[in-house]
All heavy atoms as a GROMACS GRO file, in nm:
protein
  615
    1MET      N    1  -4.407   8.731  10.382
    1MET     CA    2  -4.410   8.692  10.240
    1MET      C    3  -4.308   8.578  10.222
    1MET      O    4  -4.204   8.577  10.287
    1MET     CB    5  -4.379   8.809  10.157
    1MET     CG    6  -4.372   8.782  10.008
    1MET     SD    7  -4.481   8.891   9.924
    1MET     CE    8  -4.501   8.801   9.776
    2PHE      N    9  -4.344   8.490  10.140
    2PHE     CA   10  -4.257   8.375  10.108
    2PHE      C   11  -4.164   8.415   9.998
    2PHE      O   12  -4.185   8.503   9.914
    2PHE     CB   13  -4.340   8.255  10.066
    2PHE     CG   14  -4.426   8.285   9.951
    2PHE    CD1   15  -4.383   8.257   9.822
    2PHE    CD2   16  -4.556   8.338   9.968
    2PHE    CE1   17  -4.465   8.286   9.714
    2PHE    CE2   18  -4.636   8.367   9.860
    2PHE     CZ   19  -4.590   8.342   9.734
    3LEU      N   20  -4.052   8.343   9.983
    3LEU     CA   21  -3.958   8.360   9.876
    3LEU      C   22  -3.945   8.239   9.794
    3LEU      O   23  -3.942   8.126   9.849
    3LEU     CB   24  -3.820   8.396   9.934
    3LEU     CG   25  -3.814   8.527  10.019
    3LEU    CD1   26  -3.673   8.538  10.080
    3LEU    CD2   27  -3.838   8.642   9.929
    4ILE      N   28  -3.944   8.255   9.665
    4ILE     CA   29  -3.929   8.140   9.575
    4ILE      C   30  -3.773   8.127   9.552
    4ILE      O   31  -3.714   8.221   9.503
    4ILE     CB   32  -4.003   8.158   9.443
    4ILE    CG1   33  -4.153   8.163   9.472
    4ILE    CG2   34  -3.971   8.046   9.351
    4ILE    CD1   35  -4.240   8.187   9.355
    5PRO      N   36  -3.718   8.017   9.587
    5PRO     CA   37  -3.571   8.000   9.574
    5PRO      C   38  -3.533   7.993   9.423
    5PRO      O   39  -3.611   7.950   9.340
    5PRO     CB   40  -3.542   7.869   9.643
    5PRO     CG   41  -3.670   7.787   9.635
    5PRO     CD   42  -3.779   7.892   9.636
    6GLU      N   43  -3.409   8.035   9.398
    6GLU     CA   44  -3.359   8.020   9.265
    6GLU      C   45  -3.334   7.872   9.244
    6GLU      O   46  -3.282   7.801   9.333
    6GLU     CB   47  -3.218   8.092   9.258
    6GLU     CG   48  -3.235   8.242   9.246
    6GLU     CD   49  -3.310   8.281   9.117
    6GLU    OE1   50  -3.284   8.228   9.007
    6GLU    OE2   51  -3.392   8.372   9.127
    7CYS      N   52  -3.375   7.819   9.136
    7CYS     CA   53  -3.364   7.676   9.106
    7CYS      C   54  -3.310   7.659   8.968
    7CYS      O   55  -3.362   7.712   8.872
    7CYS     CB   56  -3.499   7.609   9.125
    7CYS     SG   57  -3.496   7.434   9.088
    8ILE      N   58  -3.202   7.584   8.958
    8ILE     CA   59  -3.141   7.568   8.828
    8ILE      C   60  -3.234   7.480   8.736
    8ILE      O   61  -3.221   7.478   8.616
    8ILE     CB   62  -3.004   7.498   8.831
    8ILE    CG1   63  -3.012   7.358   8.900
    8ILE    CG2   64  -2.904   7.589   8.902
    8ILE    CD1   65  -2.878   7.286   8.901
    9TYR      N   66  -3.334   7.411   8.797
    9TYR     CA   67  -3.425   7.326   8.718
    9TYR      C   68  -3.555   7.398   8.691
    9TYR      O   69  -3.646   7.338   8.636
    9TYR     CB   70  -3.451   7.196   8.795
    9TYR     CG   71  -3.325   7.125   8.825
    9TYR    CD1   72  -3.278   7.124   8.954
    9TYR    CD2   73  -3.255   7.057   8.729
    9TYR    CE1   74  -3.162   7.053   8.982
    9TYR    CE2   75  -3.135   6.991   8.759
    9TYR     CZ   76  -3.089   6.988   8.888
    9TYR     OH   77  -2.972   6.923   8.919
   10ALA      N   78  -3.568   7.525   8.730
   10ALA     CA   79  -3.697   7.597   8.716
   10ALA      C   80  -3.748   7.600   8.574
   10ALA      O   81  -3.866   7.573   8.549
   10ALA     CB   82  -3.679   7.740   8.768
   11ARG      N   83  -3.665   7.626   8.478
   11ARG     CA   84  -3.716   7.633   8.338
   11ARG      C   85  -3.754   7.496   8.287
   11ARG      O   86  -3.850   7.483   8.216
   11ARG     CB   87  -3.608   7.692   8.244
   11ARG     CG   88  -3.591   7.841   8.278
   11ARG     CD   89  -3.491   7.900   8.179
   11ARG     NE   90  -3.466   8.033   8.228
   11ARG     CZ   91  -3.413   8.127   8.157
   11ARG    NH1   92  -3.378   8.099   8.032
   11ARG    NH2   93  -3.392   8.245   8.207
   12LYS      N   94  -3.679   7.394   8.326
   12LYS     CA   95  -3.710   7.261   8.282
   12LYS      C   96  -3.841   7.209   8.341
   12LYS      O   97  -3.915   7.132   8.289
   12LYS     CB   98  -3.599   7.165   8.330
   12LYS     CG   99  -3.564   7.064   8.228
   12LYS     CD  100  -3.434   6.985   8.251
   12LYS     CE  101  -3.399   6.954   8.387
   12LYS     NZ  102  -3.284   6.861   8.397
   13ALA      N  103  -3.873   7.258   8.466
   13ALA     CA  104  -3.988   7.208   8.538
   13ALA      C  105  -4.117   7.280   8.498
   13ALA      O  106  -4.227   7.237   8.540
   13ALA     CB  107  -3.962   7.226   8.688
   14MET      N  108  -4.110   7.389   8.424
   14MET     CA  109  -4.234   7.459   8.386
   14MET      C  110  -4.323   7.378   8.311
   14MET      O  111  -4.287   7.309   8.212
   14MET     CB  112  -4.200   7.586   8.310
   14MET     CG  113  -4.112   7.684   8.387
   14MET     SD  114  -4.175   7.735   8.546
   14MET     CE  115  -4.287   7.858   8.491
   15GLY      N  116  -4.450   7.365   8.352
   15GLY     CA  117  -4.550   7.288   8.279
   15GLY      C  118  -4.562   7.143   8.318
   15GLY      O  119  -4.650   7.074   8.273
   16LYS      N  120  -4.474   7.096   8.403
   16LYS     CA  121  -4.485   6.958   8.454
   16LYS      C  122  -4.434   6.953   8.594
   16LYS      O  123  -4.352   7.034   8.640
   16LYS     CB  124  -4.411   6.861   8.362
   16LYS     CG  125  -4.266   6.886   8.346
   16LYS     CD  126  -4.203   6.792   8.250
   16LYS     CE  127  -4.056   6.827   8.223
   16LYS     NZ  128  -3.993   6.747   8.128
   17ARG      N  129  -4.472   6.849   8.664
   17ARG     CA  130  -4.430   6.835   8.804
   17ARG      C  131  -4.284   6.789   8.806
   17ARG      O  132  -4.244   6.702   8.731
   17ARG     CB  133  -4.515   6.728   8.875
   17ARG     CG  134  -4.505   6.735   9.017
   17ARG     CD  135  -4.621   6.663   9.083
   17ARG     NE  136  -4.615   6.697   9.225
   17ARG     CZ  137  -4.716   6.688   9.303
   17ARG    NH1  138  -4.828   6.649   9.256
   17ARG    NH2  139  -4.705   6.717   9.427
   18GLN      N  140  -4.204   6.847   8.894
   18GLN     CA  141  -4.063   6.817   8.903
   18GLN      C  142  -4.039   6.714   9.010
   18GLN      O  143  -4.093   6.719   9.120
   18GLN     CB  144  -3.990   6.949   8.941
   18GLN     CG  145  -3.844   6.928   8.952
   18GLN     CD  146  -3.780   7.060   9.002
   18GLN    OE1  147  -3.845   7.161   9.025
   18GLN    NE2  148  -3.645   7.061   9.011
   19SER      N  149  -3.955   6.618   8.977
   19SER     CA  150  -3.915   6.513   9.077
   19SER      C  151  -3.816   6.575   9.175
   19SER      O  152  -3.733   6.655   9.138
   19SER     CB  153  -3.854   6.395   9.007
   19SER     OG  154  -3.945   6.334   8.917
   20ALA      N  155  -3.831   6.525   9.294
   20ALA     CA  156  -3.735   6.572   9.398
   20ALA      C  157  -3.599   6.501   9.380
   20ALA      O  158  -3.594   6.389   9.336
   20ALA     CB  159  -3.786   6.536   9.541
   21PRO      N  160  -3.492   6.578   9.406
   21PRO     CA  161  -3.356   6.517   9.396
   21PRO      C  162  -3.348   6.402   9.498
   21PRO      O  163  -3.420   6.395   9.598
   21PRO     CB  164  -3.266   6.630   9.436
   21PRO     CG  165  -3.339   6.752   9.414
   21PRO     CD  166  -3.486   6.716   9.438
   22ALA      N  167  -3.254   6.310   9.473
   22ALA     CA  168  -3.236   6.190   9.559
   22ALA      C  169  -3.219   6.236   9.703
   22ALA      O  170  -3.140   6.324   9.733
   22ALA     CB  171  -3.120   6.112   9.514
   23GLY      N  172  -3.291   6.172   9.790
   23GLY     CA  173  -3.276   6.201   9.937
   23GLY      C  174  -3.363   6.313   9.985
   23GLY      O  175  -3.361   6.346  10.104
   24GLU      N  176  -3.439   6.376   9.901
   24GLU     CA  177  -3.526   6.488   9.938
   24GLU      C  178  -3.671   6.447   9.921
   24GLU      O  179  -3.704   6.382   9.826
   24GLU     CB  180  -3.494   6.614   9.863
   24GLU     CG  181  -3.355   6.670   9.888
   24GLU     CD  182  -3.329   6.802   9.819
   24GLU    OE1  183  -3.427   6.872   9.783
   24GLU    OE2  184  -3.213   6.830   9.793
   25ALA      N  185  -3.755   6.494  10.014
   25ALA     CA  186  -3.898   6.462  10.001
   25ALA      C  187  -3.968   6.539   9.894
   25ALA      O  188  -4.057   6.487   9.828
   25ALA     CB  189  -3.966   6.487  10.139
   26MET      N  190  -3.932   6.669   9.878
   26MET     CA  191  -3.994   6.752   9.776
   26MET      C  192  -3.887   6.834   9.704
   26MET      O  193  -3.781   6.866   9.760
   26MET     CB  194  -4.088   6.854   9.842
   26MET     CG  195  -4.220   6.802   9.880
   26MET     SD  196  -4.326   6.940   9.918
   26MET     CE  197  -4.348   6.925  10.093
   27SER      N  198  -3.916   6.872   9.579
   27SER     CA  199  -3.828   6.958   9.506
   27SER      C  200  -3.835   7.101   9.564
   27SER      O  201  -3.932   7.131   9.637
   27SER     CB  202  -3.864   6.961   9.359
   27SER     OG  203  -3.986   7.029   9.345
   28GLU      N  204  -3.743   7.184   9.530
   28GLU     CA  205  -3.745   7.322   9.578
   28GLU      C  206  -3.869   7.396   9.536
   28GLU      O  207  -3.932   7.474   9.604
   28GLU     CB  208  -3.622   7.401   9.528
   28GLU     CG  209  -3.489   7.361   9.593
   28GLU     CD  210  -3.375   7.447   9.536
   28GLU    OE1  211  -3.388   7.568   9.532
   28GLU    OE2  212  -3.274   7.384   9.503
   29LEU      N  213  -3.909   7.371   9.406
   29LEU     CA  214  -4.030   7.441   9.358
   29LEU      C  215  -4.152   7.392   9.426
   29LEU      O  216  -4.240   7.471   9.454
   29LEU     CB  217  -4.037   7.422   9.206
   29LEU     CG  218  -3.934   7.491   9.120
   29LEU    CD1  219  -3.948   7.459   8.973
   29LEU    CD2  220  -3.938   7.642   9.141
   30GLU      N  221  -4.166   7.263   9.449
   30GLU     CA  222  -4.284   7.212   9.520
   30GLU      C  223  -4.288   7.268   9.661
   30GLU      O  224  -4.395   7.303   9.712
   30GLU     CB  225  -4.284   7.060   9.522
   30GLU     CG  226  -4.319   7.002   9.385
   30GLU     CD  227  -4.321   6.847   9.392
   30GLU    OE1  228  -4.240   6.791   9.464
   30GLU    OE2  229  -4.403   6.789   9.320
   31LEU      N  230  -4.173   7.274   9.731
   31LEU     CA  231  -4.171   7.327   9.861
   31LEU      C  232  -4.212   7.473   9.862
   31LEU      O  233  -4.291   7.521   9.952
   31LEU     CB  234  -4.028   7.314   9.923
   31LEU     CG  235  -4.014   7.353  10.066
   31LEU    CD1  236  -4.107   7.277  10.160
   31LEU    CD2  237  -3.870   7.335  10.109
   32ALA      N  238  -4.159   7.552   9.767
   32ALA     CA  239  -4.202   7.692   9.756
   32ALA      C  240  -4.349   7.707   9.728
   32ALA      O  241  -4.416   7.794   9.781
   32ALA     CB  242  -4.119   7.760   9.648
   33ALA      N  243  -4.402   7.621   9.643
   33ALA     CA  244  -4.545   7.622   9.617
   33ALA      C  245  -4.627   7.591   9.742
   33ALA      O  246  -4.727   7.657   9.772
   33ALA     CB  247  -4.582   7.522   9.504
   34GLN      N  248  -4.585   7.490   9.817
   34GLN     CA  249  -4.655   7.453   9.942
   34GLN      C  250  -4.646   7.572  10.040
   34GLN      O  251  -4.750   7.607  10.108
   34GLN     CB  252  -4.586   7.333  10.007
   34GLN     CG  253  -4.619   7.206   9.932
   34GLN     CD  254  -4.772   7.172   9.938
   34GLN    OE1  255  -4.838   7.203  10.034
   34GLN    NE2  256  -4.816   7.097   9.839
   35GLN      N  257  -4.534   7.639  10.050
   35GLN     CA  258  -4.522   7.753  10.141
   35GLN      C  259  -4.613   7.867  10.100
   35GLN      O  260  -4.669   7.938  10.180
   35GLN     CB  261  -4.377   7.800  10.149
   35GLN     CG  262  -4.285   7.699  10.219
   35GLN     CD  263  -4.139   7.739  10.206
   35GLN    OE1  264  -4.098   7.822  10.125
   35GLN    NE2  265  -4.054   7.674  10.288
   36ALA      N  266  -4.619   7.890   9.966
   36ALA     CA  267  -4.707   8.000   9.915
   36ALA      C  268  -4.854   7.967   9.948
   36ALA      O  269  -4.928   8.056   9.985
   36ALA     CB  270  -4.688   8.011   9.762
   37ILE      N  271  -4.897   7.842   9.932
   37ILE     CA  272  -5.038   7.808   9.959
   37ILE      C  273  -5.064   7.823  10.106
   37ILE      O  274  -5.164   7.871  10.152
   37ILE     CB  275  -5.064   7.669   9.909
   37ILE    CG1  276  -5.057   7.669   9.753
   37ILE    CG2  277  -5.198   7.616   9.958
   37ILE    CD1  278  -5.060   7.531   9.690
   38GLU      N  279  -4.966   7.779  10.194
   38GLU     CA  280  -4.984   7.789  10.336
   38GLU      C  281  -4.996   7.939  10.377
   38GLU      O  282  -5.076   7.979  10.465
   38GLU     CB  283  -4.869   7.722  10.412
   38GLU     CG  284  -4.876   7.574  10.406
   38GLU     CD  285  -4.750   7.506  10.464
   38GLU    OE1  286  -4.675   7.575  10.537
   38GLU    OE2  287  -4.727   7.386  10.438
   39ALA      N  288  -4.911   8.024  10.319
   39ALA     CA  289  -4.908   8.163  10.348
   39ALA      C  290  -5.041   8.231  10.304
   39ALA      O  291  -5.085   8.335  10.360
   39ALA     CB  292  -4.794   8.234  10.280
   40ALA      N  293  -5.109   8.172  10.209
   40ALA     CA  294  -5.240   8.222  10.158
   40ALA      C  295  -5.356   8.158  10.230
   40ALA      O  296  -5.466   8.160  10.180
   40ALA     CB  297  -5.248   8.201  10.009
   41GLY      N  298  -5.332   8.096  10.345
   41GLY     CA  299  -5.434   8.032  10.423
   41GLY      C  300  -5.488   7.904  10.358
   41GLY      O  301  -5.609   7.867  10.377
   42GLY      N  302  -5.414   7.840  10.277
   42GLY     CA  303  -5.455   7.715  10.210
   42GLY      C  304  -5.525   7.737  10.079
   42GLY      O  305  -5.567   7.641  10.013
   43ASP      N  306  -5.539   7.858  10.035
   43ASP     CA  307  -5.612   7.888   9.906
   43ASP      C  308  -5.511   7.901   9.794
   43ASP      O  309  -5.436   7.999   9.785
   43ASP     CB  310  -5.688   8.016   9.922
   43ASP     CG  311  -5.789   8.039   9.807
   43ASP    OD1  312  -5.764   7.993   9.695
   43ASP    OD2  313  -5.888   8.113   9.823
   44ALA      N  314  -5.514   7.800   9.704
   44ALA     CA  315  -5.412   7.803   9.593
   44ALA      C  316  -5.436   7.916   9.495
   44ALA      O  317  -5.339   7.972   9.441
   44ALA     CB  318  -5.423   7.668   9.517
   45VAL      N  319  -5.563   7.962   9.477
   45VAL     CA  320  -5.590   8.073   9.386
   45VAL      C  321  -5.531   8.198   9.444
   45VAL      O  322  -5.463   8.277   9.370
   45VAL     CB  323  -5.742   8.086   9.358
   45VAL    CG1  324  -5.768   8.210   9.278
   45VAL    CG2  325  -5.792   7.962   9.286
   46VAL      N  326  -5.549   8.222   9.570
   46VAL     CA  327  -5.492   8.345   9.634
   46VAL      C  328  -5.339   8.338   9.626
   46VAL      O  329  -5.278   8.440   9.598
   46VAL     CB  330  -5.540   8.356   9.781
   46VAL    CG1  331  -5.464   8.467   9.855
   46VAL    CG2  332  -5.690   8.383   9.785
   47ALA      N  333  -5.284   8.221   9.646
   47ALA     CA  334  -5.138   8.208   9.641
   47ALA      C  335  -5.089   8.242   9.499
   47ALA      O  336  -4.986   8.310   9.485
   47ALA     CB  337  -5.094   8.063   9.678
   48LEU      N  338  -5.156   8.190   9.398
   48LEU     CA  339  -5.119   8.220   9.263
   48LEU      C  340  -5.132   8.368   9.231
   48LEU      O  341  -5.043   8.422   9.165
   48LEU     CB  342  -5.205   8.140   9.163
   48LEU     CG  343  -5.178   8.158   9.016
   48LEU    CD1  344  -5.035   8.127   8.980
   48LEU    CD2  345  -5.274   8.083   8.932
   49LEU      N  346  -5.236   8.430   9.275
   49LEU     CA  347  -5.256   8.574   9.254
   49LEU      C  348  -5.142   8.654   9.317
   49LEU      O  349  -5.091   8.752   9.261
   49LEU     CB  350  -5.391   8.622   9.312
   49LEU     CG  351  -5.511   8.572   9.231
   49LEU    CD1  352  -5.640   8.608   9.304
   49LEU    CD2  353  -5.514   8.635   9.093
   50LYS      N  354  -5.100   8.615   9.439
   50LYS     CA  355  -4.988   8.684   9.504
   50LYS      C  356  -4.861   8.664   9.427
   50LYS      O  357  -4.786   8.763   9.413
   50LYS     CB  358  -4.970   8.635   9.649
   50LYS     CG  359  -5.078   8.680   9.742
   50LYS     CD  360  -5.056   8.631   9.883
   50LYS     CE  361  -5.156   8.680   9.980
   50LYS     NZ  362  -5.125   8.645  10.121
   51VAL      N  363  -4.835   8.546   9.378
   51VAL     CA  364  -4.714   8.520   9.296
   51VAL      C  365  -4.715   8.604   9.170
   51VAL      O  366  -4.615   8.663   9.135
   51VAL     CB  367  -4.696   8.370   9.268
   51VAL    CG1  368  -4.585   8.346   9.165
   51VAL    CG2  369  -4.668   8.295   9.398
   52LEU      N  370  -4.831   8.605   9.103
   52LEU     CA  371  -4.845   8.682   8.982
   52LEU      C  372  -4.822   8.830   9.008
   52LEU      O  373  -4.764   8.903   8.929
   52LEU     CB  374  -4.977   8.656   8.911
   52LEU     CG  375  -4.993   8.516   8.851
   52LEU    CD1  376  -5.134   8.496   8.808
   52LEU    CD2  377  -4.895   8.491   8.740
   53ALA      N  378  -4.882   8.885   9.115
   53ALA     CA  379  -4.866   9.025   9.148
   53ALA      C  380  -4.718   9.057   9.178
   53ALA      O  381  -4.668   9.163   9.131
   53ALA     CB  382  -4.953   9.060   9.271
   54ARG      N  383  -4.652   8.969   9.247
   54ARG     CA  384  -4.508   8.997   9.277
   54ARG      C  385  -4.426   8.989   9.146
   54ARG      O  386  -4.338   9.067   9.130
   54ARG     CB  387  -4.457   8.887   9.375
   54ARG     CG  388  -4.311   8.906   9.408
   54ARG     CD  389  -4.285   9.041   9.480
   54ARG     NE  390  -4.142   9.054   9.506
   54ARG     CZ  391  -4.072   9.162   9.479
   54ARG    NH1  392  -4.128   9.265   9.428
   54ARG    NH2  393  -3.944   9.164   9.502
   55ASN      N  394  -4.467   8.896   9.058
   55ASN     CA  395  -4.397   8.887   8.926
   55ASN      C  396  -4.411   9.025   8.850
   55ASN      O  397  -4.319   9.069   8.786
   55ASN     CB  398  -4.450   8.773   8.847
   55ASN     CG  399  -4.365   8.745   8.724
   55ASN    OD1  400  -4.250   8.720   8.733
   55ASN    ND2  401  -4.430   8.754   8.611
   56LEU      N  402  -4.530   9.078   8.853
   56LEU     CA  403  -4.552   9.207   8.783
   56LEU      C  404  -4.466   9.316   8.843
   56LEU      O  405  -4.409   9.397   8.771
   56LEU     CB  406  -4.693   9.248   8.794
   56LEU     CG  407  -4.790   9.175   8.695
   56LEU    CD1  408  -4.938   9.217   8.727
   56LEU    CD2  409  -4.756   9.211   8.553
   57GLU      N  410  -4.454   9.319   8.977
   57GLU     CA  411  -4.365   9.416   9.042
   57GLU      C  412  -4.220   9.402   8.997
   57GLU      O  413  -4.156   9.501   8.967
   57GLU     CB  414  -4.373   9.402   9.198
   57GLU     CG  415  -4.502   9.436   9.262
   57GLU     CD  416  -4.502   9.404   9.408
   57GLU    OE1  417  -4.394   9.383   9.469
   57GLU    OE2  418  -4.611   9.404   9.470
   58ILE      N  419  -4.177   9.280   8.988
   58ILE     CA  420  -4.038   9.255   8.949
   58ILE      C  421  -4.016   9.294   8.801
   58ILE      O  422  -3.916   9.349   8.764
   58ILE     CB  423  -4.003   9.103   8.972
   58ILE    CG1  424  -3.996   9.074   9.123
   58ILE    CG2  425  -3.872   9.067   8.903
   58ILE    CD1  426  -3.987   8.930   9.156
   59GLU      N  427  -4.119   9.262   8.720
   59GLU     CA  428  -4.104   9.306   8.576
   59GLU      C  429  -4.101   9.456   8.562
   59GLU      O  430  -4.028   9.508   8.479
   59GLU     CB  431  -4.226   9.246   8.496
   59GLU     CG  432  -4.215   9.102   8.468
   59GLU     CD  433  -4.336   9.047   8.393
   59GLU    OE1  434  -4.427   9.119   8.362
   59GLU    OE2  435  -4.334   8.926   8.360
   60ARG      N  436  -4.180   9.527   8.645
   60ARG     CA  437  -4.173   9.676   8.642
   60ARG      C  438  -4.038   9.726   8.690
   60ARG      O  439  -3.984   9.815   8.626
   60ARG     CB  440  -4.285   9.734   8.733
   60ARG     CG  441  -4.422   9.721   8.675
   60ARG     CD  442  -4.526   9.791   8.760
   60ARG     NE  443  -4.655   9.752   8.718
   60ARG     CZ  444  -4.748   9.694   8.795
   60ARG    NH1  445  -4.725   9.676   8.922
   60ARG    NH2  446  -4.865   9.662   8.748
   61GLU      N  447  -3.985   9.668   8.794
   61GLU     CA  448  -3.849   9.705   8.837
   61GLU      C  449  -3.747   9.681   8.732
   61GLU      O  450  -3.657   9.765   8.704
   61GLU     CB  451  -3.812   9.631   8.964
   61GLU     CG  452  -3.885   9.672   9.088
   61GLU     CD  453  -3.852   9.589   9.208
   61GLU    OE1  454  -3.744   9.523   9.205
   61GLU    OE2  455  -3.931   9.589   9.305
   62LEU      N  456  -3.759   9.571   8.660
   62LEU     CA  457  -3.663   9.538   8.554
   62LEU      C  458  -3.675   9.639   8.442
   62LEU      O  459  -3.576   9.679   8.384
   62LEU     CB  460  -3.682   9.393   8.505
   62LEU     CG  461  -3.594   9.344   8.396
   62LEU    CD1  462  -3.445   9.350   8.441
   62LEU    CD2  463  -3.630   9.200   8.359
   63ALA      N  464  -3.797   9.675   8.405
   63ALA     CA  465  -3.818   9.776   8.299
   63ALA      C  466  -3.759   9.909   8.340
   63ALA      O  467  -3.698   9.975   8.253
   63ALA     CB  468  -3.972   9.790   8.269
   64LEU      N  469  -3.773   9.945   8.465
   64LEU     CA  470  -3.711  10.072   8.509
   64LEU      C  471  -3.556  10.067   8.503
   64LEU      O  472  -3.496  10.158   8.460
   64LEU     CB  473  -3.750  10.103   8.653
   64LEU     CG  474  -3.895  10.151   8.670
   64LEU    CD1  475  -3.930  10.163   8.821
   64LEU    CD2  476  -3.919  10.286   8.600
   65SER      N  477  -3.503   9.947   8.538
   65SER     CA  478  -3.359   9.937   8.529
   65SER      C  479  -3.310   9.939   8.382
   65SER      O  480  -3.200   9.992   8.358
   65SER     CB  481  -3.309   9.806   8.600
   65SER     OG  482  -3.337   9.694   8.523
   66ARG      N  483  -3.385   9.886   8.296
   66ARG     CA  484  -3.347   9.888   8.155
   66ARG      C  485  -3.346  10.030   8.104
   66ARG      O  486  -3.259  10.067   8.022
   66ARG     CB  487  -3.448   9.807   8.071
   66ARG     CG  488  -3.429   9.661   8.077
   66ARG     CD  489  -3.520   9.585   7.985
   66ARG     NE  490  -3.499   9.446   8.000
   66ARG     CZ  491  -3.596   9.360   8.008
   66ARG    NH1  492  -3.719   9.399   8.007
   66ARG    NH2  493  -3.571   9.229   8.021
   67ALA      N  494  -3.441  10.112   8.152
   67ALA     CA  495  -3.444  10.253   8.108
   67ALA      C  496  -3.331  10.332   8.169
   67ALA      O  497  -3.284  10.425   8.108
   67ALA     CB  498  -3.580  10.314   8.146
   68ALA      N  499  -3.287  10.293   8.287
   68ALA     CA  500  -3.182  10.368   8.358
   68ALA      C  501  -3.044  10.332   8.326
   68ALA      O  502  -2.948  10.404   8.345
   68ALA     CB  503  -3.208  10.356   8.508
   69VAL      N  504  -3.022  10.210   8.275
   69VAL     CA  505  -2.889  10.153   8.253
   69VAL      C  506  -2.862  10.135   8.106
   69VAL      O  507  -2.947  10.078   8.035
   69VAL     CB  508  -2.871  10.015   8.330
   69VAL    CG1  509  -2.733   9.958   8.301
   69VAL    CG2  510  -2.892  10.039   8.478
   70SER      N  511  -2.750  10.184   8.058
   70SER     CA  512  -2.722  10.173   7.913
   70SER      C  513  -2.686  10.028   7.879
   70SER      O  514  -2.647   9.948   7.955
   70SER     CB  515  -2.599  10.262   7.882
   70SER     OG  516  -2.482  10.206   7.933
   71THR      N  517  -2.708   9.993   7.753
   71THR     CA  518  -2.674   9.863   7.699
   71THR      C  519  -2.526   9.831   7.717
   71THR      O  520  -2.489   9.719   7.754
   71THR     CB  521  -2.711   9.853   7.551
   71THR    OG1  522  -2.849   9.880   7.543
   71THR    CG2  523  -2.691   9.709   7.500
   72GLY      N  524  -2.443   9.931   7.696
   72GLY     CA  525  -2.301   9.913   7.709
   72GLY      C  526  -2.260   9.880   7.856
   72GLY      O  527  -2.177   9.791   7.883
   73PHE      N  528  -2.320   9.953   7.950
   73PHE     CA  529  -2.290   9.929   8.092
   73PHE      C  530  -2.332   9.790   8.136
   73PHE      O  531  -2.263   9.722   8.211
   73PHE     CB  532  -2.359  10.035   8.180
   73PHE     CG  533  -2.323  10.021   8.324
   73PHE    CD1  534  -2.203  10.066   8.375
   73PHE    CD2  535  -2.413   9.961   8.412
   73PHE    CE1  536  -2.169  10.054   8.508
   73PHE    CE2  537  -2.381   9.949   8.545
   73PHE     CZ  538  -2.264  10.002   8.595
   74SER      N  539  -2.448   9.743   8.080
   74SER     CA  540  -2.494   9.612   8.118
   74SER      C  541  -2.435   9.501   8.038
   74SER      O  542  -2.469   9.384   8.050
   74SER     CB  543  -2.649   9.606   8.102
   74SER     OG  544  -2.684   9.608   7.965
   75ARG      N  545  -2.339   9.542   7.951
   75ARG     CA  546  -2.266   9.449   7.863
   75ARG      C  547  -2.365   9.364   7.779
   75ARG      O  548  -2.344   9.245   7.759
   75ARG     CB  549  -2.172   9.361   7.942
   75ARG     CG  550  -2.066   9.437   8.017
   75ARG     CD  551  -1.964   9.344   8.068
   75ARG     NE  552  -1.871   9.397   8.172
   75ARG     CZ  553  -1.785   9.493   8.151
   75ARG    NH1  554  -1.773   9.555   8.038
   75ARG    NH2  555  -1.707   9.531   8.251
   76GLY      N  556  -2.478   9.427   7.735
   76GLY     CA  557  -2.570   9.357   7.646
   76GLY      C  558  -2.663   9.264   7.720
   76GLY      O  559  -2.734   9.185   7.656
   77TRP      N  560  -2.660   9.268   7.856
   77TRP     CA  561  -2.749   9.176   7.930
   77TRP      C  562  -2.894   9.198   7.891
   77TRP      O  563  -2.971   9.103   7.886
   77TRP     CB  564  -2.726   9.196   8.080
   77TRP     CG  565  -2.805   9.100   8.160
   77TRP    CD1  566  -2.766   8.966   8.182
   77TRP    CD2  567  -2.926   9.121   8.231
   77TRP    NE1  568  -2.862   8.910   8.262
   77TRP    CE2  569  -2.957   9.001   8.297
   77TRP    CE3  570  -3.006   9.230   8.248
   77TRP    CZ2  571  -3.072   8.987   8.373
   77TRP    CZ3  572  -3.117   9.218   8.326
   77TRP    CH2  573  -3.149   9.098   8.386
   78HIS      N  574  -2.930   9.322   7.870
   78HIS     CA  575  -3.070   9.350   7.828
   78HIS      C  576  -3.064   9.405   7.683
   78HIS      O  577  -2.958   9.455   7.640
   78HIS     CB  578  -3.146   9.445   7.919
   78HIS     CG  579  -3.079   9.570   7.942
   78HIS    ND1  580  -3.086   9.674   7.850
   78HIS    CD2  581  -3.008   9.622   8.044
   78HIS    CE1  582  -3.024   9.781   7.895
   78HIS    NE2  583  -2.975   9.752   8.015
   79LYS      N  584  -3.170   9.394   7.611
   79LYS     CA  585  -3.173   9.436   7.471
   79LYS      C  586  -3.165   9.588   7.468
   79LYS      O  587  -3.209   9.662   7.557
   79LYS     CB  588  -3.299   9.393   7.407
   79LYS     CG  589  -3.313   9.244   7.394
   79LYS     CD  590  -3.440   9.204   7.329
   79LYS     CE  591  -3.446   9.052   7.314
   79LYS     NZ  592  -3.572   9.010   7.263
   80ALA      N  593  -3.105   9.636   7.364
   80ALA     CA  594  -3.093   9.783   7.341
   80ALA      C  595  -3.229   9.844   7.322
   80ALA      O  596  -3.318   9.780   7.270
   80ALA     CB  597  -3.004   9.808   7.219
   81ARG      N  598  -3.243   9.964   7.368
   81ARG     CA  599  -3.368  10.040   7.351
   81ARG      C  600  -3.386  10.069   7.206
   81ARG      O  601  -3.294  10.106   7.134
   81ARG     CB  602  -3.366  10.165   7.430
   81ARG     CG  603  -3.383  10.139   7.583
   81ARG     CD  604  -3.375  10.269   7.653
   81ARG     NE  605  -3.241  10.261   7.719
   81ARG     CZ  606  -3.177  10.365   7.767
   81ARG    NH1  607  -3.226  10.484   7.760
   81ARG    NH2  608  -3.058  10.349   7.826
   82THR      N  609  -3.507  10.056   7.159
   82THR     CA  610  -3.540  10.081   7.016
   82THR      C  611  -3.620  10.208   7.000
   82THR      O  612  -3.679  10.253   7.094
   82THR     CB  613  -3.612   9.966   6.951
   82THR    OG1  614  -3.730   9.936   7.029
   82THR    CG2  615  -3.520   9.844   6.945
   0.00000   0.00000   0.00000
């Protein structure tokens, strides 16, 4: 499985193509996208489905952690349970 690197420009790049930093051929997000497509045998739809499935897994894990960890312990990092 491929890993999508943490990128400080990820939020800014959503919805538009990100330019590569000076001296680099591709941005981190474009490289991760290329790796995902290659891992899916060249099928962009399969790659997207895998990324979306992994995102759902991570969201479920986060929801479980919110239920298990108090707002005080997390110092308000997640919203209080209502």
